[in-house]
N, C-alpha and C positions, 0 to 999 in steps of 0.2 A: 160701901167704902171705895173711893177712887183708887185705881191702880197706879196713878201717876202722882208725883209730888204736887202739892197745892199750886205752885206757880205755873207748872205745866198744864194742870187741869184748868186753871183760870184762862190761860192762853187758848186752849182748845175750845172752851166755852165761848169766849169772845169771838173767835174766828167762826164758830158755828152760827153766830147771829147774822153773818153776812148772807145776802141773798144767793140762793143756789148752792150754798155750802152745807153739806150734810155732816154727820158726825165723823165718818171715816175720812172725808176730805179735810175736815178741820184738823184731825189728828195728823194727816200727812203734811199739811201746811205747817203745823206746829213743830213737827220733827225736822222739817226742812229749815225752819228758822233757827232751830237749835244747832243744826249742823253748819249753818252759814257763819261766816266770820262776824265778829262783833261789830265791825265797821258796817257791813251790809245790813245787819239786823237793826242797828241804831239809826242808819240812814232811813229805813222804812218808818221807824217810830217817829223820827224828826219830820218826815214828809207828812205823816198823818197829823202831827201837832201843828205844823205850819198851815196846812190847808184848813184846819178847823179854826185857827186863830186869825187867818188873813182873808179867807174867802167869804164874801157875803153875796147880796143880791144887787143887781144893777138898779139904780134909782129910776130908770126909764122903762126897761123891758122886763126886769126881774130874772134875767139870765145870771149865771154865776159871774162874779166879778171880784177883782182884788183891789178895787177902788170904788169911787162913787158910780162910775159907769163901766160897763163891759167893753171889751175891745171892739165889738161890732157897732155899738152905739157911738163909740168914740171915733170910728172910721168915717171920715168925711167923704170917702169915695162911695159909701153905701147910699142907696136911694131911700131917704127918710120918708118918702111919700107912699111907699109900699111896705105894709106890715104883715108878716107871716105869724099867725097865732098857733102856738103849740102847747101841749099839755105840760111837759117837763123840760128842763134844760138839756137833758140827754137827747131829746128829739131834734135839737138843732144840729147835732153832729152829722147824722145821715143826710140832712138837707144840704149842709155846707159841702159835703163830699161830692155832691152832684155838680157843683160849680155853675148851677143854672139859676140860682136865686141871688139877687144882688141888693135886696132891700134890708129892712130891719126886722126884728122879732118882737113878740110879746108872749111871755110865758105865763100861763094861767095858774100853774101849780096843781094841776089835776083835771078831772072831768066831772061834770054833773052826774050825781048818782043819789037821788033822794032815798033809795032803799038803804044806802050806806050813810045817810045823813049829810051828804055833800050837796049843798045848795049854792045858788049863784053868789051869795054873800061870802061863801067860804073860799071862793076863787078870786082871781084878780081880773074879774070881768068889768067891774065898775071902773077900774083904772084904764082898761082898754077903751071904754066909752069916752073917758076924759081925754085920752090921747087923740082919739078920732075927732071929737067935737070941739076940743080946745084950740086956742090960738097956736099956730106953729111957731117953733123957735125962729128967732130972727135970721133972715137969710135963707129960710127953708120953705119949700112948698107945702101946702096942707096935704094931709093924707088923702090919696085918691083911690087906693085899693087895699082891701083887707083880705088876705089869703087864709082861709080856715084849714089848718093842717092838723087838726085833732085826729086821733087814731080812728081807723075804720072799724070801731067796735060800737056796741049799743050805746055806751055812755059817751063815746067820742062823737057819734053821730048826733045824739041828743044835745050835746054841748054846742056843736056847730049850728044846728037848727035854731037853738035858742039865741045864740049870738047874732045869726043872720037876721032873724026876725026883729030883734031889738035895734040892730043897725039900720034896717030899712026905715024904722020910725025915727031914730035919733039923727041919722046922717044919710038921708036919701041920695045925696050927691056922691056918696062913696060907693065904688064897685065892690061887691062882696063875692069872692070866688072860693071854690072848694077844690082841694086836690083831686085829680082824676083817680079813679080806682078801677081795677079790672084784672085782666089776665097778665101774669108776669111774662116777660120775654122768655121764649123757649118752652112755654107750658103747652101741654096737649089738652084740647077740649075735653077729651075723654075723662080726664082726671080733675076737671074744674068743678067746684061745687056750684049750686044753683045761684047763690047770692053773688059770688064773684062773677059768674058768667052774665048774670042779670045786670050788674053794674057796668060790665064791659059793653053790653049792648046799649044800655042807656047813654053811655058816654062816647058812642061811636062818632067818628068824624069823617069828613070827605077826604079822599086822597088827592093831594095836589099833584 
């Protein structure tokens, strides 16, 4: 039998479904909301309702959008000829923070993982091929580069290799690149694992 009244227990249960939120954290959040003013608590509830009712996926890149197209695809200043492929919409945020990429994106919706039942047809890979091989929108150059920015994990690497191989066949005129990976700035070689150090060596470049 629960120690708390049913509405409180329901709130704790729902908060506990959030990623990274355990039972004790869910309780703390629930009691924080109970202590908050009614205005603040209802503002949170309204924000959740609004995002669920208004936010969908961009018709072009499948990023989060509050209309047919996301803000990046609607921005005429972005280079539509360069497309960065990521696994999830959340992966766009750190790339944008660098202010180094000025192209557009394509969100796959995950990574290939046959052991988990995630095959190419379960992701938005076919839509990527159509974007790359199809006719460009009026007044825009055709796609000239696809940057594969899937995560440096086993599934992310497999996804990047699969897409690169298919693009070489379907669009040989398009340059396919992969994000460089290696040692983070400030890291000591002593603490680097073999895989990270190996990638750093493979991706070495001349000093200008």
